[in-house]
N, C-alpha and C positions, 0 to 999 in steps of 0.2 A: 572376552568383555562380558559383565553381567549384564544378564538380560531379564530373568525373572527370577525371583526367591519364593520358595514357599516357607513364609516364615514359621508357622507351626511345624514343620517338619525340623525346620533348622534349629528352632529353639529346642524342642526335643531331644538334639542329639549332642546338647553342650553340658551336661550333667557335669557339676564340680566347677563351671565358670561362673565368675562373679557376674551374678544375673543383672543387676542394676547397669554395669558397664555394658554388658552385651545387648542389653534393651536399648541402650543409647546408642549403639551403633545401629542396631535395626531401625530406630525411630530416624536416623539419618539416610539409611539405604531407601525408606519408604518414598522418599521424594525425590529419589533418581528416576528418571525417564527413560524408559525401555530404548536401547539405543538400536535405530533405525539408521542406515545409511541415507543420506541425502541423495536423491536421484529424480531423474525427469522421465517420464515415459511418455512419447508422441503417439497417441492412440488412433489420430485420423486427421486427415486433411483435405480442404475442398477449396480449389484454388492455391491461395497463399495463407488461408484461414486455417488454423491449426488447432485442435484439442487435444488434451493430455491429462496428466496427473502428475504433480510435483509431490513425492513422498519425504516426509521428515518425522523425526522422533515424535512431534506431538500431534501428527495427523496429516492427511491427505488435502492438497491443494488443488482443486480441479481448475483446469485451464481452459478458456480464457477466464481469469479470475480480476474481480475488482476488490480491492483493499480499502475498507472505510478506514479513515485517517484518527488515530487516538492519540493527537498531540501531545497531551500532557500526561499521558496514561489513562485517557478515558476519549471515548467517542462523545461529544457532549450530546446532553440530554437523553443519554441511551445508559441502560444498564447492560453490562458486558453480554449476560444470557438473553437479553434483548437483540443485542447485535449478532449473535449466533442465530437466532430464532428468524432473522431476514434470510438466512443462507449463507453468511460470510463464511469462510475458511480460514482467512488469515487477515489479521490487522497490521497496520503501520504505526509505528512509535517514532516519537520526534526527538533525535538525539541533543539537538540544539538545547530544546526546551528543557529536556529532562536533566541535562547535565548543570543547568543553571538551578533548577528548582524541580525536585527536591535533592538533587544531585544523585550521579550513578552510583557513588560509594554507598550511600545511604540505602538505595534500591537493594544494592547487593547484598548488605546486610541484613534486610529485610527479606530476603529469599530470592531475590530477582525479579524482573518486571512481570514475568505471569503470574506469580504469586500475588506481587503488590497490587495489580489490577484485577486479580481473578479472571484471568482469560488463559485457559490452557490449552488452546489451540495455538498455531504458529504466529509468529510476531516477525515482521521486518521492520528493521530499523535504518532510516536514512543516516547518512554520514554526518550531517550537520553543515555540510558545505554550502548547500543552497541558503538556509536562513542567515548564516554569517556572510555570504557574499552579497546578501540584500541589505546588509547595514549600511553600506555606502560609506559615509563619512565617519561610522564608528568602527572600521576596522582597518588594518594595515596588513597587505599582503606580501609575502617574500616567498623564497623558495622553501623555506623551512616549513612554512604554514601560514596561519592567519592569527592576529593578535587582534582582539575586539574588545569593545566594552558592553557589557551586559545592558538590555534593554530594560531590565527590571530595576538595577540600583547603581549601575554606571561602573561596577566591579571590572578590572581587567581579565581578561581569559586567553588562553592559547589554544588554538587546535592545531595539530599536525595530523598526518597521516597514521602515525604511531599512537598519539593520543586519541584518536578517533575510534582506532581499533580496541584500544583500552576501554573507553568508554562504553562500546557495543558489547565488549566481553562482561562487563560490570553488568550489564542490564540483562544479559542473558538471552538476547535475541536469536532466531533460528536463522534467519538470512540477514547477514550484514552489507553493508554498502560500504564500497571503497570510497575515501576522501577525493573529491574533485572540486575543480572551479567551473563555475557555470556563469558565463557571461550573459548579460541582457541582450537582446537582439531589438533593433538593428545593431550591428557591430563591423567595424572593417575586417577584411580577411587575415590581417597582419597580427590583430589583436585576439581573433578567434585562434589562428595558428599558434601563437605561442601561449594562449591559455590552454589548449588542447595538449600540446608538447609538454606543459608541467602537470597538467593532471594525469598524463601517461606515465610519467616518473614518479607522481603520487601513487598511482595504482601499483606500480611494482613495488614502493615502500608499503603500502597498505597490506599486500601479499606477503610480504616477508614479516609484518608485524603480526598478521592473523595467526600464522603457525598453522599447526596440524590440531584441528579441532572436531573430532569425529562427531556426526550429527548435526554439526552447523555448517552453513554455507557462504561463501563469500561472492558477492557480485561486481564485476567492473562495469564501469560506466564510458560509454562511447560519448564522446564530444565532437565538434567540428563545426556547430552552427548549422547553416544551410549549404554548406560547401562540400560537394559530393568528393573530393580529393581528399579534404581533411578527414571526412568520415570514415573513408576507406584507411588511411593512413592509422586513424585511432583503433578501427577495429583489429588491424593487423597487430598493433602492438598490444591488445588485450589478449589475442587470441595465442600470443607468444608467451605472455605471462602466464596463461589458463587461469580461468576461473569457473564455479559452479553454475554461474547464468551470467547474463549479460543485459544492461539496461542500456536504452536511448535515453541520452541524458540532453539538457539544452535546447529542448523544445518546450512548447507552451510557454514561452517566455517573452510574448509579446509580438510574435511573427505572424499570428493569424493562422486560421484553418487549413486555406489553400497551400500556404508554404509550408506547413507542417506535414500535410498531406503529400506534397511532392518529395519531401525528404524522406517519409517513410517509404515511398514507392521503391527506394534502393537500399535504405539503411539497415532494414532488419535482415535482408538478403545477404549482409556482409558478415554476420555473426554466425555462430555454430549453429546447424538444423537441430543438433540432439541436446540443446542446453536451452533453458525459458528465456524469453525475451522480456524485459519490462519496459514499457514506456511511462517515465516518471510524470508524474502531476497532471494527468489527464483521467478524466475530464467530464465535458458534457457528453450525453448520450449519444449523438452523433459523431463525436470525436471517438468515442469508444467503438462504434460500430464499424467507423473507417479504418482504424487502427487495427482491430481483430482482422479485417479483409485484406490488410497488408503485412500480417504475420507476426503481431504482439500478441504474448500472453498474459500479461499482467499489468495492471493500472492501478493507480491510486489517485484520488483526490478528497479536498475538504468539500466539496460543491454539494453533496446530498444532506450533509449536517448543516453547514452554514446557510444553505438556502431554506431548509424546513425552520431555521429559527428565525427567518425574515418573511415567512409565509409563500415562498415559492415552491410549488409542488410538481414534480414531474410526474407525467402520466403518458399513456400508451399514444394519446392523441394530443401530445405536447405540453405546453408549460401553463399551469394555473397559477394565478395570483389570489390567493385565497381573501386578501384583503379586501378585494373590489366588492362594492355594493351588490352586485348581481347574486351573489352568493347568499346573502341574508336570510331568504326565505327559502332557500333551497333543500328539500329533504334528501336528495338523491346521494350518492356515496362520491367521493373524488374520482374514483376509478372502478367502474363494475368488475373489471377483470382481476383486481387486485384482492387478496386474501388478508391483506394486513390489518391490524387492529382500528386503525383510522379509518379505513373503508368498509370494514365488516362491520362495526359497531356505532360509526357515527356520521353524521349528515353534513353536507358542505356548510350547512346554515349553523351548524354548532361549530364546528372549526373555523369559520369566520368570526362568530361571536368571541371564541376564546382567544383568538390571535388580536382581535381589536380590542379585547379587555386585559390583555397580555399577562395571561393566565402562563403558568408553566406548562401545563399540560399540553399547550399549544405547540411548543417547541419538541416536546417528547412525541407526541401523533405525528406531526409532520415529518421530523426526522427519520421515525420508524417507517413511514410511508415511503420516504425517498429511498432509503437504504434497502427496504423491499423491492422498490422497482428496479433499482440497479442491478439487484443480484438475480432477481427474475430475468431481466435481460440478459445478464451472463448466462444462465441455464438455457434460455432459449437459443442463444447463439451456440452454446455447447451441443444441443441437441440438433441444430440445422447442420452444424458442420459434419458430427457423426452420420447424419442420414443423408449427406451428399446434396442438402438444399440450401446453402448459404445464401447464394445469389438471390433466390427466391425470397429468403428472409429480409434480405437486405432491401430489397425492392418493396415488400410488404411494409417494413419498419418506417421508411421514409415515406411510403403513401399514406399511412395510417397516420402519422404525426403533421402531415400538410392538411389534413383534415380540420385540424384545430380542437379547440375543446367544444363539448357538447352545447347545443343551443340553450340560452337561459330559457327559464319557464316564463 
């Protein structure tokens, strides 16, 4: 496998070749990523909490990891370099939205998703299953796959496990998710059982269609609702197929935190210890800390960016609503412990003003802050696990948040 080329030496050794032809080949080779095998190293544990590193050709992902969501090839209100500056090692791209607009085929022609959105670190793409299942009356589900109408223009589309793998290959994502069905909770056990077993059949089809792609990874998705026996059956099926990583799917879909945590008390333990574990679509800071305490390595959620655009700010002392009048004359930062531009350079009074004035900079600064807060939280947990003090960290995290925001002036 070609890892590196000394282009100067190589060009000097081909006297007599057609220079234009050879330089064209070199131009293509320049865009190749050095091939590093996808791998996961578990570096330390503290209770069930784990810290480690996922290695990919495009860089390392420190775990526990939070993935900002770049739905349509962008994290809303953020430049890619700004997202990287918050500490993010990986982004999530949305297969459903990208297949509809601008289409996976167009992105592939333009050099792939990394080049298209100017993000050179790893990207995970979801399979499109969750969004399609959320369309309710606009879709038809069969064993073959899902036929649905676009929410954009009503055009008809079909996603199967094979098509999902093709779309994600065209996008060029580093971590690919197998195609599954995710029923909303609550649902009766028979419905959950039928859905889970079809998802396991789709998982095998996804594995077969994914093929051999060195440097890229395919994750299987555990389903089974809140039923421990169905979760166990799903985990066994996924282990038999063998994936590069495993997701706990079908949670954060309306069941509430207590039931989610009850499921996470056993679900991650059913998955291989030597592979990363990804909790899909989670979540709030206390959800994340609770998930890490139960053995989860990766998470994603739109919450930091969506909340930033609506004036909701996450701080170490809880949630702040910047639109409230109490901030209008407050010269203090949002969070004195935060080094983001919003906290380092602007007052609560200014952030209140630009939000109430509907200025674009409001969403930019508050989103940057929220993403930095989430990444700082992940780093604090990584440090605590490595140093064997995660229980102390968890206790201090909840005690500090319980204090609430600083007193008004």
